[in-house]
C-alpha positions, 0 to 999 in steps of 0.5 A: 500500500502506497502512502501519499504525503500531503505535507507541504514543504516548509517555506524558507524563512525570509532573510532578516533586514535591519531596522531603520535605527540599525541601518542608521548605525550600520551606515555610520560604521561604514565611514569609521576605521575597521567599520566600528559601530558607534559607541552610543548604539543601544544594547538591544540593537547590539544583541540583535545584530550579534545574533544575526552575525551582522557585527562582531565584538573586538578587543582594543588590541584588534583581536576578536573579544572571544580570543582576547578573553581566552588569553586573559584580556578583560579590558574594553571592547567594541563592535565592528560591522561584518561583511554579512552586516554590510551585505544586509544593507542591500537588497539583491537588486541593489547589491547586483547593481553595486557589484556591477561597477566597472574598474572605472566605477561606472555602474552597468548600463540597464540598471533600473531607475528605482534601484539607482535612485535608492542607491543614490539616496543611500550615498552609495552611487552618484551621478558624475559628469565628465567634468566632475560635477555631481548632478541628478542625471541618472545616465552617469552613475558611478559608485562612491567611496562609501559604496566601495567601502560597503563592498570592501573595495579600496577607496579612490582619490576624489580630489579634483585633478586641477587642485593637484596640478595647481599645487604643483605649479605653485611649487615653482612659483607659478600662479594658476587658476581654474577657468570655465568657458561658456560651454562649461569646459574647465581648464587650469589657466596661467596668464601673465602679460602676453603669455597665456597657457591652458592645461586640461584633459580632452574629453572623448565626447566633446570639450575638455575638463580640469575639474574631474576627480583624480580617479577619472583622469584616464588620459594625460593633460594637454597643454598649449601656450599662447605667447602673443599669438605664437602658439605651441603645445606642451607634450605630456607622455601618456600613462603616467600616475597623476602625481608624476604627470603633474610634476613633469608638466609643472617642471616643463612649463617652468623651464619654458617660462625661464627661457621661452622657446619657439618649438613645442615643449616636451614634458619628459617625452619626445616633442612632436 
């Protein structure tokens, strides 16, 4: 005799998600060294987060509290956000979108607008133009450093590239400023009498920029000099780290200013 079971399979319990209060404290931890949970987090929430393995207790010496106590430690402890805790801050669609970020930081095309809006509201992505401006246009989504920390990826340099070039020029006593034209293009500009020079990164679409963040500086500076209507270029090698590129650019321009030449100026590379 065959017995047919009518018992229904047990449903897989839904994964727990942090409460609004817990999310707030966990997001605060994302900005702290070692993902440290704020010390004013209430005890009940800490207990619940420990139960879910969203946080782990650590001793002041960096060991887990359990190991430290086993070795005789009886000092202060604190809590750190775990990888599981960081992932609990994202629903699957948001996690997929964030993990889709290319090495440049660009979020994959085709990501749903509601997902992008939610990630932006959390500060995990931003819409950044080729000029480095943060806008509301959802066609240019990039992962932010907060988003990188959530995924455990290294941070990138968000300082405007122009700032480091201007600082390098200043080391040679050369005063430059950022100027913006009517099209919104930006350049680091030097003016003195009949001499004017501009330095910028040509954009692949159109225009040029100097105010883009350092991590977006994927092609070398282009420099041109106008000496009373006599034009020449500053030749800058491709593929250099930005600090080295800035140093060579400033040094080459300083040398030209000290003894202006009629030919194009190589900055550590061959003139064209």
